[in-house]
Backbone as ProteinMPNN parsed JSONL, in Angstrom:
{"seq_chain_A": "MSGVHAALGIGLLAANALAAGWGAVAWARGEPSVAFWPLLRVAQVFVVVQAVLGLLLLARGDRAHDDLHVLYGIAPLVVSLVSEGLRVGVAQRELEGIEDVEALDRPKQVAIARRVALGEMGIMTIGAFLILTLALRAYQTGA", "coords_chain_A": {"N_chain_A": [[-42.266, 126.325, 199.606], [-44.49, 126.324, 197.988], [-46.486, 127.478, 199.496], [-45.799, 130.153, 199.438], [-46.197, 130.552, 196.753], [-48.974, 130.261, 196.601], [-49.765, 132.433, 198.203], [-48.719, 134.576, 196.731], [-50.324, 134.241, 194.535], [-52.812, 135.076, 195.466], [-52.202, 137.75, 195.88], [-51.727, 138.447, 193.21], [-54.294, 138.128, 192.141], [-55.68, 140.138, 193.583], [-54.251, 142.481, 192.848], [-54.623, 142.583, 190.055], [-57.406, 142.714, 189.944], [-57.835, 145.201, 191.121], [-56.429, 146.923, 189.335], [-57.824, 146.379, 186.939], [-60.448, 147.12, 187.63], [-60.113, 149.845, 188.316], [-59.154, 150.84, 185.88], [-61.346, 150.273, 184.212], [-63.382, 151.904, 185.246], [-62.264, 154.474, 184.895], [-61.933, 154.465, 182.104], [-64.598, 154.17, 181.262], [-65.606, 156.598, 182.111], [-64.293, 158.203, 180.391], [-61.948, 159.438, 181.02], [-58.583, 159.697, 181.065], [-56.361, 157.982, 183.27], [-53.786, 158.657, 185.432], [-53.005, 157.253, 187.676], [-53.686, 154.652, 187.066], [-51.627, 153.364, 185.638], [-49.316, 152.794, 187.37], [-50.657, 150.974, 189.07], [-51.306, 148.958, 187.261], [-48.717, 148.135, 186.49], [-47.721, 147.06, 188.884], [-49.476, 144.909, 189.119], [-48.656, 143.484, 186.864], [-46.055, 142.795, 187.619], [-46.608, 140.982, 189.645], [-47.707, 138.953, 188.028], [-45.47, 138.107, 186.484], [-43.608, 137.31, 188.494], [-45.085, 135.311, 189.763], [-45.455, 133.442, 187.673], [-42.772, 132.715, 187.141], [-42.044, 131.638, 189.63], [-43.853, 129.505, 189.754], [-42.929, 127.963, 187.579], [-40.383, 127.337, 188.556], [-41.111, 125.741, 190.723], [-42.233, 123.587, 189.329], [-39.939, 122.702, 187.966], [-38.457, 121.847, 190.102], [-39.723, 119.604, 190.733], [-42.152, 119.539, 191.959], [-45.502, 118.814, 191.606], [-48.26, 120.13, 189.905], [-51.68, 120.172, 190.889], [-53.286, 119.733, 188.812], [-52.975, 119.535, 185.317], [-54.076, 121.614, 183.925], [-53.739, 123.704, 185.653], [-51.127, 124.577, 185.264], [-51.296, 125.518, 182.641], [-53.225, 127.587, 182.976], [-51.722, 129.108, 184.661], [-49.551, 130.04, 183.178], [-50.746, 131.348, 181.051], [-51.636, 134.028, 181.836], [-49.236, 135.475, 181.667], [-48.715, 135.411, 178.945], [-50.986, 136.785, 178.025], [-50.471, 139.293, 179.138], [-48.159, 140.068, 177.722], [-49.142, 140.089, 175.073], [-51.122, 142.039, 175.3], [-49.54, 144.302, 175.811], [-48.253, 144.464, 173.344], [-50.429, 145.009, 171.648], [-51.155, 147.459, 172.646], [-49.203, 149.189, 171.707], [-49.959, 149.545, 169.084], [-52.091, 151.324, 169.201], [-51.315, 154.067, 169.292], [-50.054, 154.19, 166.83], [-52.211, 153.804, 165.071], [-53.752, 156.07, 165.655], [-52.077, 158.093, 164.808], [-51.837, 157.673, 162.174], [-51.617, 158.829, 158.928], [-51.05, 161.393, 159.678], [-48.743, 163.734, 159.074], [-46.982, 165.54, 160.445], [-46.952, 165.902, 163.724], [-46.183, 167.971, 165.351], [-46.838, 170.173, 163.847], [-49.534, 170.448, 164.119], [-52.209, 172.245, 165.726], [-52.336, 173.105, 169.239], [-54.761, 172.201, 170.653], [-55.593, 170.068, 168.972], [-53.418, 168.337, 169.175], [-53.599, 167.665, 171.882], [-56.076, 166.375, 171.891], [-55.52, 164.124, 170.323], [-53.558, 162.903, 171.922], [-55.105, 162.324, 174.155], [-56.962, 160.468, 173.1], [-55.183, 158.409, 172.454], [-54.187, 157.753, 175.008], [-56.554, 156.89, 176.304], [-57.267, 154.742, 174.634], [-55.054, 153.007, 174.939], [-55.28, 152.52, 177.678], [-57.738, 151.236, 177.73], [-57.22, 148.828, 176.314], [-55.277, 147.667, 177.991], [-56.758, 147.405, 180.31], [-58.698, 145.524, 179.58], [-56.938, 143.41, 179.203], [-56.059, 143.083, 181.869], [-58.445, 142.24, 183.064], [-58.795, 139.8, 181.697], [-56.517, 138.447, 182.619], [-57.158, 138.344, 185.32], [-59.397, 136.593, 185.286], [-58.206, 134.257, 184.266], [-56.299, 133.798, 186.254], [-57.951, 133.361, 188.45], [-59.045, 130.945, 187.69], [-56.717, 129.396, 187.619], [-56.096, 129.433, 190.319], [-58.271, 127.993, 191.318], [-57.837, 125.463, 190.148], [-55.477, 124.765, 191.298], [-55.875, 124.581, 193.971]], "CA_chain_A": [[-42.32, 127.336, 198.562], [-45.827, 126.373, 197.394], [-47.263, 128.431, 200.283], [-45.482, 131.471, 198.877], [-46.861, 130.569, 195.447], [-50.398, 130.504, 196.856], [-49.913, 133.809, 198.694], [-48.51, 135.461, 195.582], [-51.512, 134.096, 193.692], [-53.847, 135.958, 196.016], [-51.759, 139.102, 195.542], [-51.949, 138.619, 191.772], [-55.734, 138.337, 191.955], [-56.057, 141.452, 194.114], [-53.634, 143.548, 192.057], [-55.282, 142.661, 188.749], [-58.782, 143.187, 190.16], [-57.75, 146.645, 191.358], [-56.052, 147.593, 188.08], [-58.917, 146.242, 185.971], [-61.572, 147.938, 188.084], [-59.738, 151.261, 188.189], [-59.1, 151.142, 184.453], [-62.696, 150.23, 183.632], [-64.114, 153.106, 185.672], [-61.666, 155.633, 184.223], [-62.234, 154.37, 180.677], [-66.034, 154.439, 181.096], [-65.79, 158.043, 182.292], [-63.584, 158.899, 179.324], [-60.901, 160.226, 181.654], [-57.327, 158.959, 181.264], [-55.953, 157.961, 184.669], [-52.355, 158.517, 185.682], [-52.853, 156.237, 188.722], [-53.889, 153.318, 186.502], [-50.393, 152.744, 185.142], [-48.577, 152.104, 188.44], [-51.445, 149.821, 189.51], [-51.126, 147.928, 186.244], [-47.342, 147.615, 186.536], [-47.642, 146.181, 190.062], [-50.183, 143.682, 188.746], [-47.803, 142.747, 185.925], [-44.944, 142.218, 188.381], [-47.159, 139.77, 190.262], [-47.84, 137.932, 186.987], [-44.147, 137.59, 186.134], [-43.039, 136.602, 189.646], [-45.884, 134.1, 189.983], [-45.142, 132.483, 186.608], [-41.405, 132.227, 187.36], [-42.073, 130.771, 190.804], [-44.543, 128.281, 189.351], [-42.02, 127.163, 186.747], [-39.351, 126.815, 189.46], [-41.719, 124.63, 191.458], [-42.314, 122.457, 188.389], [-38.581, 122.22, 187.715], [-38.026, 121.185, 191.329], [-40.412, 118.32, 190.808], [-43.5, 119.676, 192.522], [-46.51, 118.616, 190.573], [-49.522, 120.848, 190.069], [-52.805, 119.252, 191.085], [-53.975, 119.58, 187.539], [-52.185, 120.117, 184.222], [-54.694, 122.894, 183.569], [-53.179, 124.738, 186.534], [-49.932, 125.1, 184.597], [-51.776, 126.31, 181.504], [-53.835, 128.815, 183.496], [-50.675, 129.879, 185.314], [-48.689, 130.663, 182.157], [-51.573, 132.171, 180.159], [-51.615, 135.469, 182.159], [-48.003, 136.067, 181.156], [-48.936, 135.583, 177.505], [-51.967, 137.867, 177.869], [-49.791, 140.547, 179.445], [-47.279, 140.402, 176.595], [-49.977, 140.409, 173.903], [-51.748, 143.341, 175.577], [-48.522, 145.341, 175.6], [-48.067, 144.571, 171.9], [-51.598, 145.68, 171.076], [-51.128, 148.849, 173.125], [-48.319, 149.953, 170.817], [-50.695, 149.845, 167.866], [-53.073, 152.404, 169.389], [-50.711, 155.332, 168.861], [-49.812, 154.1, 165.387], [-53.489, 154.024, 164.377], [-54.174, 157.469, 165.846], [-51.173, 158.992, 164.081], [-51.852, 157.298, 160.764], [-52.013, 159.897, 158.028], [-50.6, 162.693, 160.171], [-47.346, 163.904, 158.685], [-46.184, 166.225, 161.451], [-47.765, 166.194, 164.907], [-45.756, 169.29, 165.846], [-47.481, 171.211, 163.044], [-50.929, 170.579, 164.542], [-52.396, 173.185, 166.823], [-52.288, 172.479, 170.568], [-55.972, 171.421, 170.976], [-55.606, 168.817, 168.215], [-52.41, 167.476, 169.789], [-54.153, 167.187, 173.15], [-57.147, 165.429, 171.563], [-54.867, 162.887, 169.89], [-52.929, 162.301, 173.106], [-56.191, 161.792, 174.996], [-57.463, 159.248, 172.455], [-54.147, 157.381, 172.605], [-54.164, 157.34, 176.418], [-57.77, 156.114, 176.575], [-57.179, 153.486, 173.895], [-54.07, 152.151, 175.61], [-55.846, 152.126, 178.96], [-58.794, 150.268, 177.442], [-56.609, 147.543, 175.973], [-54.623, 147.097, 179.169], [-57.82, 147.039, 181.247], [-59.225, 144.241, 179.121], [-55.91, 142.433, 179.526], [-56.09, 142.826, 183.316], [-59.638, 141.41, 183.319], [-58.492, 138.445, 181.228], [-55.56, 137.871, 183.569], [-57.91, 138.055, 186.539], [-60.199, 135.374, 185.112], [-57.288, 133.121, 184.138], [-55.681, 133.557, 187.558], [-58.963, 132.73, 189.276], [-59.13, 129.534, 187.268], [-55.481, 128.75, 188.082], [-56.234, 129.263, 191.764], [-59.221, 126.91, 191.53], [-57.277, 124.179, 189.757], [-54.313, 124.466, 192.129], [-56.26, 124.45, 195.378]], "C_chain_A": [[-43.713, 127.409, 197.95], [-46.764, 127.274, 198.193], [-47.04, 129.852, 199.8], [-46.187, 131.635, 197.531], [-48.356, 130.876, 195.612], [-50.63, 131.942, 197.325], [-49.718, 134.822, 197.57], [-49.703, 135.407, 194.626], [-52.646, 134.99, 194.163], [-53.481, 137.417, 195.734], [-51.983, 139.422, 194.072], [-53.418, 138.899, 191.49], [-56.143, 139.739, 192.404], [-55.514, 142.585, 193.248], [-54.31, 143.697, 190.701], [-56.725, 143.108, 188.864], [-58.785, 144.701, 190.35], [-57.427, 147.4, 190.067], [-57.194, 147.547, 187.071], [-60.107, 147.113, 186.356], [-61.309, 149.425, 187.913], [-59.749, 151.674, 186.716], [-60.481, 151.193, 183.818], [-63.489, 151.484, 183.992], [-63.579, 154.344, 184.939], [-62.004, 155.63, 182.733], [-63.702, 154.701, 180.424], [-66.348, 155.926, 181.247], [-65.145, 158.852, 181.173], [-62.472, 159.784, 179.85], [-59.638, 159.387, 181.811], [-56.868, 159.08, 182.719], [-54.456, 157.744, 184.776], [-52.118, 157.388, 186.686], [-53.003, 154.815, 188.184], [-52.569, 152.625, 186.178], [-49.536, 152.123, 186.237], [-49.327, 150.879, 188.977], [-51.266, 148.649, 188.543], [-49.739, 147.31, 186.322], [-47.131, 146.716, 187.748], [-48.317, 144.851, 189.749], [-49.33, 142.83, 187.793], [-46.603, 142.118, 186.622], [-45.416, 140.938, 189.072], [-47.261, 138.638, 189.24], [-46.486, 137.293, 186.683], [-43.563, 136.761, 187.283], [-43.777, 135.285, 189.879], [-45.58, 133.043, 188.924], [-43.747, 131.887, 186.808], [-41.374, 131.27, 188.544], [-42.765, 129.443, 190.489], [-43.661, 127.373, 188.507], [-40.878, 126.584, 187.58], [-39.882, 125.635, 190.272], [-41.832, 123.386, 190.576], [-40.942, 121.848, 188.149], [-38.04, 121.458, 188.918], [-38.698, 119.83, 191.512], [-41.771, 118.387, 191.464], [-44.502, 119.562, 191.389], [-47.75, 119.427, 190.898], [-50.629, 119.812, 190.21], [-53.458, 118.889, 189.76], [-53.09, 120.204, 186.463], [-52.767, 121.452, 183.759], [-54.149, 124.028, 184.428], [-51.954, 125.383, 185.888], [-50.343, 125.992, 183.421], [-52.367, 127.64, 181.969], [-52.811, 129.694, 184.205], [-49.769, 130.61, 184.344], [-49.483, 131.626, 181.271], [-51.586, 133.662, 180.54], [-50.355, 136.174, 181.665], [-48.134, 136.344, 179.659], [-49.907, 136.738, 177.252], [-51.316, 139.227, 178.129], [-48.905, 140.997, 178.287], [-48.076, 140.803, 175.355], [-50.646, 141.771, 174.096], [-50.773, 144.482, 175.353], [-48.273, 145.55, 174.106], [-49.208, 145.306, 171.218], [-51.629, 147.161, 171.452], [-50.284, 149.73, 172.213], [-49.066, 150.392, 169.557], [-51.677, 150.992, 167.985], [-52.518, 153.726, 168.874], [-50.477, 155.322, 167.352], [-51.089, 154.363, 164.607], [-53.945, 155.478, 164.489], [-53.337, 158.433, 165.015], [-51.113, 158.693, 162.591], [-52.364, 158.472, 159.926], [-51.619, 161.291, 158.5], [-49.11, 162.796, 159.904], [-46.488, 164.459, 159.821], [-47.08, 166.627, 162.623], [-47.444, 167.583, 165.444], [-46.453, 170.42, 165.087], [-48.947, 171.409, 163.423], [-51.034, 171.616, 165.653], [-52.555, 172.418, 168.142], [-53.562, 171.684, 170.901], [-56.046, 170.087, 170.226], [-54.574, 167.825, 168.775], [-52.939, 166.857, 171.084], [-55.24, 166.142, 172.887], [-56.565, 164.082, 171.121], [-54.258, 162.165, 171.088], [-53.982, 161.672, 174.018], [-56.75, 160.491, 174.421], [-56.468, 158.106, 172.594], [-54.156, 156.847, 174.04], [-55.384, 156.484, 176.762], [-57.74, 154.762, 175.863], [-56.216, 152.507, 174.541], [-54.618, 151.636, 176.936], [-56.95, 151.08, 178.771], [-58.233, 148.886, 177.141], [-55.994, 146.889, 177.206], [-55.635, 146.707, 180.247], [-58.436, 145.704, 180.858], [-58.218, 143.131, 179.42], [-55.912, 142.074, 181.005], [-57.306, 141.988, 183.698], [-59.412, 139.968, 182.856], [-57.54, 137.73, 182.18], [-56.272, 137.493, 184.86], [-58.71, 136.764, 186.396], [-59.312, 134.138, 184.978], [-56.656, 132.773, 185.483], [-56.683, 132.949, 188.539], [-59.084, 131.252, 188.956], [-57.879, 128.778, 187.719], [-55.571, 128.479, 189.581], [-57.176, 128.095, 192.08], [-58.628, 125.542, 191.21], [-56.069, 123.787, 190.605], [-54.668, 124.223, 193.575], [-56.594, 123.025, 195.759]], "O_chain_A": [[-44.093, 128.461, 197.436], [-47.738, 127.787, 197.642], [-47.97, 130.658, 199.756], [-46.702, 132.705, 197.209], [-48.925, 131.658, 194.849], [-51.582, 132.592, 196.893], [-50.458, 135.801, 197.468], [-50.046, 136.404, 193.99], [-53.354, 135.589, 193.354], [-54.346, 138.223, 195.391], [-52.383, 140.534, 193.726], [-53.753, 139.786, 190.705], [-56.863, 140.44, 191.693], [-56.232, 143.538, 192.947], [-54.545, 144.816, 190.245], [-57.227, 143.807, 187.984], [-59.64, 145.398, 189.803], [-58.074, 148.397, 189.746], [-57.499, 148.549, 186.424], [-60.703, 147.769, 185.502], [-62.163, 150.171, 187.432], [-60.286, 152.722, 186.356], [-60.755, 152.056, 182.984], [-64.181, 152.054, 183.149], [-64.351, 155.155, 184.429], [-62.324, 156.674, 182.166], [-64.022, 155.427, 179.482], [-67.247, 156.447, 180.589], [-65.417, 160.043, 181.024], [-62.094, 160.765, 179.209], [-59.621, 158.453, 182.613], [-56.973, 160.147, 183.325], [-53.926, 156.757, 184.267], [-51.143, 156.647, 186.565], [-52.496, 153.872, 188.79], [-52.419, 151.427, 186.42], [-49.058, 151.004, 186.053], [-48.709, 149.866, 189.302], [-51.098, 147.502, 188.958], [-49.598, 146.091, 186.229], [-46.429, 145.71, 187.65], [-47.788, 143.79, 190.078], [-49.294, 141.605, 187.909], [-46.179, 141.022, 186.254], [-44.706, 139.932, 189.08], [-46.939, 137.492, 189.551], [-46.376, 136.068, 186.631], [-43.083, 135.648, 187.071], [-43.153, 134.262, 190.161], [-45.46, 131.862, 189.253], [-43.566, 130.679, 186.657], [-40.749, 130.212, 188.474], [-42.306, 128.383, 190.915], [-43.647, 126.157, 188.699], [-40.448, 125.457, 187.334], [-39.176, 124.649, 190.479], [-41.559, 122.272, 191.022], [-40.793, 120.626, 188.13], [-37.252, 120.525, 188.762], [-38.286, 119.021, 192.343], [-42.477, 117.38, 191.52], [-44.332, 120.17, 190.332], [-48.233, 119.414, 192.03], [-50.513, 118.699, 189.698], [-54.103, 117.848, 189.633], [-52.521, 121.276, 186.67], [-52.042, 122.314, 183.261], [-54.101, 125.177, 183.989], [-51.773, 126.599, 185.963], [-49.801, 127.081, 183.236], [-52.046, 128.693, 181.419], [-53.017, 130.901, 184.334], [-49.27, 131.691, 184.657], [-48.933, 132.619, 180.794], [-51.55, 134.502, 179.641], [-50.406, 137.344, 181.287], [-47.71, 137.394, 179.175], [-49.678, 137.568, 176.372], [-51.585, 140.196, 177.418], [-48.905, 142.172, 177.919], [-47.714, 141.757, 174.667], [-50.725, 142.564, 173.157], [-51.131, 145.508, 174.774], [-48.101, 146.683, 173.656], [-48.989, 146.123, 170.324], [-52.073, 148.004, 170.672], [-50.622, 150.89, 171.977], [-48.829, 151.48, 169.032], [-52.061, 151.58, 166.974], [-53.18, 154.423, 168.106], [-50.68, 156.334, 166.681], [-51.066, 155.064, 163.595], [-54.462, 156.047, 163.528], [-53.832, 159.468, 164.57], [-50.42, 159.378, 161.839], [-53.426, 159.029, 160.205], [-51.837, 162.269, 157.784], [-48.315, 162.03, 160.449], [-45.418, 163.931, 160.125], [-47.863, 167.571, 162.525], [-48.328, 168.287, 165.933], [-46.637, 171.508, 165.632], [-49.539, 172.433, 163.082], [-50.092, 171.839, 166.414], [-52.872, 171.229, 168.145], [-53.443, 170.565, 171.399], [-56.508, 169.089, 170.78], [-54.832, 166.623, 168.839], [-52.744, 165.669, 171.341], [-55.311, 165.133, 173.59], [-57.068, 163.027, 171.507], [-54.428, 160.955, 171.243], [-53.758, 160.602, 174.584], [-56.985, 159.53, 175.154], [-56.861, 156.963, 172.825], [-54.135, 155.635, 174.257], [-55.255, 155.464, 177.439], [-58.147, 153.75, 176.434], [-56.519, 151.322, 174.676], [-54.446, 150.466, 177.277], [-57.073, 150.15, 179.569], [-58.725, 147.886, 177.663], [-56.174, 145.693, 177.435], [-55.391, 145.776, 181.015], [-58.668, 144.85, 181.713], [-58.6, 142.04, 179.842], [-55.783, 140.903, 181.363], [-57.209, 141.119, 184.564], [-59.796, 139.025, 183.548], [-57.733, 136.558, 182.505], [-56.011, 136.432, 185.427], [-58.698, 135.928, 187.3], [-59.637, 133.083, 185.523], [-56.496, 131.598, 185.815], [-56.313, 132.117, 189.367], [-59.209, 130.416, 189.852], [-57.98, 127.632, 188.157], [-55.167, 127.415, 190.05], [-56.916, 127.307, 192.99], [-58.886, 124.571, 191.921], [-55.679, 122.62, 190.632], [-53.847, 123.71, 194.335], [-56.935, 122.757, 196.911]]}, "name": "protein", "num_of_chains": 1, "seq": "MSGVHAALGIGLLAANALAAGWGAVAWARGEPSVAFWPLLRVAQVFVVVQAVLGLLLLARGDRAHDDLHVLYGIAPLVVSLVSEGLRVGVAQRELEGIEDVEALDRPKQVAIARRVALGEMGIMTIGAFLILTLALRAYQTGA"}
């Protein structure tokens, strides 16, 4: 099972690198990307599956080469959850002080939606980069 864990680790690295890179380019261009979200969700699935598998290996009695490997293996899950929590706040901040979004004219609604989409994408991109660095460290400590 540890071979599967290692293979999933490589998939996690690739998926998060792709999501982070795609998100960074789109954010830098100021263009919200629809394709970013499925890439991010695939990367998050890798994080969850990898963390669960790692915990199952620990429960089975397999020992990580280094206690830091466990820490670096669980940290991406925490980063993913915290990033999702921070993402929720973007819309709240953008809508602060606006009584009725429906009452705004269409261009203002679109501008708000664009700022929300870019802000959410920025936060999740930073999260994907953090996950990538933590997963690289986990891979190094587990090899």
